[in-house]
C-alpha positions in Angstrom: -173.7 -95.8 83.7 -171.8 -99.1 84.4 -172.6 -101.9 81.9 -174.1 -99.5 79.4 -172.4 -98.0 76.4 -172.2 -94.2 76.6 -171.8 -92.3 73.4 -170.0 -89.0 73.5 -171.4 -86.4 71.2 -168.7 -83.9 70.4 -170.1 -81.2 68.1 -167.8 -80.4 65.3 -164.9 -82.5 66.6 -163.0 -85.2 64.8 -162.4 -87.3 67.9 -164.1 -87.9 71.2 -161.8 -88.0 74.2 -161.8 -91.9 74.0 -161.0 -91.9 70.3 -158.2 -89.4 70.8 -156.8 -91.6 73.5 -157.0 -94.6 71.1 -155.5 -92.6 68.3 -152.5 -91.6 70.5 -152.0 -95.1 71.8 -152.2 -97.2 68.6 -149.0 -98.1 66.7 -151.0 -97.5 63.5 -150.8 -93.7 64.1 -147.0 -93.8 63.8 -147.1 -96.2 60.9 -149.4 -93.8 59.0 -147.2 -90.9 59.9 -144.2 -92.7 58.4 -145.9 -94.1 55.4 -147.6 -91.0 54.2 -144.4 -89.0 53.5 -142.8 -92.1 51.9 -145.7 -92.5 49.6 -145.6 -88.8 48.7 -141.9 -89.0 47.9 -142.5 -92.0 45.7 -145.3 -90.0 44.0 -143.0 -87.1 43.3 -140.3 -89.3 41.7 -142.9 -91.2 39.8 -144.7 -88.1 38.5 -141.4 -86.7 37.2 -140.6 -90.0 35.5 -144.1 -90.2 33.9 -144.0 -86.6 32.7 -140.5 -87.2 31.3 -141.7 -90.2 29.4 -144.7 -88.3 28.0 -142.5 -85.4 27.1 -139.6 -87.3 25.5 -140.8 -90.8 24.9 -137.9 -92.1 26.9 -137.8 -94.0 30.2 -141.1 -96.0 29.8 -139.7 -98.8 31.9 -138.7 -96.5 34.8 -142.0 -94.7 34.7 -143.9 -98.0 34.7 -141.8 -99.3 37.6 -142.4 -96.1 39.5 -146.2 -96.2 39.1 -146.2 -99.8 40.3 -144.1 -98.8 43.3 -146.6 -95.9 44.0 -149.5 -98.3 43.7 -147.9 -100.7 46.1 -147.3 -97.8 48.6 -150.9 -96.8 48.2 -152.2 -100.3 48.9 -150.0 -100.5 51.9 -151.1 -97.2 53.4 -154.7 -98.0 52.7 -154.5 -101.3 54.5 -152.7 -99.9 57.5 -155.0 -96.9 57.4 -158.0 -99.1 57.7 -156.4 -100.8 60.7 -155.8 -97.3 62.2 -159.4 -96.4 61.6 -160.6 -99.6 63.2 -158.3 -99.0 66.2 -159.6 -95.5 66.7 -163.2 -95.6 65.5 -164.1 -99.3 65.7 -164.7 -99.6 61.9 -162.3 -100.3 59.1 -163.6 -97.7 56.7 -166.1 -94.9 56.4 -166.0 -93.7 60.0 -168.0 -90.5 60.0 -165.0 -88.3 60.7 -163.2 -89.6 57.7 -166.1 -90.6 55.4 -165.2 -88.3 52.4 -161.5 -89.0 52.7 -162.2 -92.7 52.5 -164.7 -92.3 49.7 -162.1 -90.4 47.6 -159.5 -93.0 48.6 -161.6 -95.7 47.1 -161.6 -93.9 43.7 -157.9 -93.3 44.0 -157.4 -97.0 44.6 -159.7 -97.8 41.7 -157.7 -95.6 39.3 -154.3 -97.1 40.5 -155.8 -100.6 40.0 -157.0 -99.6 36.6 -153.5 -98.6 35.7 -152.2 -102.0 36.7 -154.9 -103.5 34.5 -153.6 -101.5 31.6 -150.3 -103.3 31.9 -151.9 -106.7 31.2 -154.8 -105.6 29.0 -154.0 -106.3 25.3 -153.7 -103.3 23.0 -153.4 -100.5 25.7 -150.8 -98.1 24.5 -148.1 -96.7 26.7 -149.6 -93.2 26.3 -153.0 -94.5 27.6 -151.2 -96.2 30.5 -149.5 -93.0 31.5 -152.8 -91.0 31.1 -154.5 -93.4 33.5 -151.5 -93.0 35.9 -151.8 -89.2 35.7 -155.6 -89.4 36.4 -154.8 -91.5 39.5 -152.1 -89.0 40.5 -154.4 -86.0 40.1 -157.0 -87.5 42.4 -154.3 -88.7 44.8 -153.2 -85.0 45.2 -156.8 -84.1 46.1 -157.0 -87.0 48.6 -153.7 -86.1 50.2 -154.9 -82.5 50.6 -158.0 -83.9 52.3 -155.9 -85.7 54.8 -153.6 -82.7 55.4 -156.6 -80.6 56.2 -157.8 -83.2 58.7 -154.3 -83.5 60.2 -154.2 -79.7 60.7 -157.7 -79.8 62.2 -156.8 -82.6 64.6 -153.7 -80.6 65.7 -155.8 -77.5 66.3 -158.4 -79.5 68.2 -155.6 -81.1 70.3 -154.5 -77.7 71.4 -158.1 -76.7 72.4 -159.8 -78.0 75.5 -162.2 -80.9 74.9 -165.7 -79.7 75.7 -168.2 -82.6 75.9 -171.9 -82.1 75.3 -174.1 -84.2 77.5 -177.7 -85.1 76.7 
């Protein structure tokens, strides 16, 4: 009806037709598509450097710099991701379609931020710093897997006809 908001209810779908259109039109979709693999590459390099330090005791500075770079990439993708979510769903975080991904992302951010805090907190050993980084990285892998599953689901849904349910 003209002048009245109509809510589409798509059973089991990530996106309504309008949300899919907004997703496809927003520049933030491409930004996310570029940043995600960049962040993953930074993660791989950093993981190798952190594990190298823990194994040999060498390369602490390189490992630290890499975790800081990974954290900066995470913050960047989280800010642009919230802009994407707002463009598509009208809210910056915790849209129903991505609630659990966002919830886990908040813990990932908290762990990365805790790592940064270990750098300035007196008395924190390098081993503890790297343990916090590894905890953050472990949960990051879980979170990345959540998003990969959603990406695959979105692609499969994009290939299927959109069937709207009317009430």
